[in-house]
N, C-alpha and C positions, 0 to 999 in steps of 0.2 A: 942508598938512596932510595925510598918503597915508589914503584912507577904501577898504573894500572894502564894497558894497553886492551880496544878493542878491536877486533878482528870481524867477520862475516858483514860488514854491509856493503852495496851492489845494490844493479839496476835488478827489476824483477815485475812483471806483470802485475797488474787488474787479477787479486782476489790469489797472488801468491804467496809463495811463504819463507822467510830467510830464520837463521838461526845464527843471530849477536851473541859471542863469548866476548868477557873479559877476563884475563887474572893478572891479578897484580904478585909483583916480585918485589923485592927485597929485603930487609930487617921488618918480619913482621906478627906481632903478634896474638891481637884478634882483631877480630872484622863485624863490628857487631852486626850490622848493615848493610847489605849492598843495593845497587840502584844503580837505575838507566831513567834518565831522561833523554831528553829529545830538543832539536833546538829551527822551527822552520825558517824560512831567508821572513826579516822584519815582525816575528816576533817572537814571543819571550821562551826561554827557558821551559820546559817542562817537565812532573814530575811522569814519567811513564809508566813504573812499576818500582816495588820495593821486595825487600826480601830482610828476615831475618834469618841471627844460627839457627834456628828454634824452629825457621820456616815458614811462619807467618807473614803472611804476603799483602801488598796494601795494589791497586791499578788503577788509575786514571778513566772515571768511568765511559771513556767513546774508542780503550782498548778490551774491554772485558768481554771476557767467549772469545777472543780472540789471541792476546797475549797470553806467553805463560813466562813465569822465571823462575829462576829455578840454581839452584847453587851445588858446589862440593865445596866442606868447609875445609878438609886434607888439605886440596890445592889452593887454595884462593882464588878459587874462580867463578863465576859465576856467571846465567845465561837466559836470553831472551828470546823463546821462541813466537816468532812475529806472523802469523799465520790469516788468509784473507787481508791479504794485506791492500787498500786505497790505494787511491792519489793522493789523499790528508795527510796520509803515515809519512808520506816524503818530509825527512830530512838531515841532519845528525845528531846521529843519538851519542849518547857518552853514557860511560860507564860512573858509577859514585860508589867511593864511601866515605862518610863520611864521620864515623867514627873511630876508625881505623886507633890501633894502637901498636904504637913500634915496640913497646916493654910493656910492663905490667903491668910498672904502678904511674908509665904518663898517664895525660893526656889525650882525649879520644881524640882525633885530628882529618879531618874533609881532603881529602882526596879527586883530582879527574882524571877522567883519561883524554887524550886527543880528538876524541871522537872519528865515528864512520859513518860515515853520508850511506843512507838507505832511500834507493829514489827507485819510485813505481808505477810505473807507467801506466795509461789509460788507453 
């Protein structure tokens, strides 16, 4: 059974930094794309950043220059370094693997972590 588990959330002051981690475990053949989403109260879930196995990255405009996504392919882990945090970044952050394959011939499927709370105080 595949599981994604986030860690590293917490309470931080305006302008501070946090580093989120996502660990994928279980039967895993490949993870083509690794991503981070967030959801603030009363708002829709938003893609924050993504990274492919080859290292190509995507960021939502509001975090460009402040957040950095990275990955460790050998360990099936990925990270979100968040600097210069703002109160607007307060949300539950979820890691996501949209096309994770459990075997070479299986279809890539969508997996989600349980979420970790990030709160930025003003």
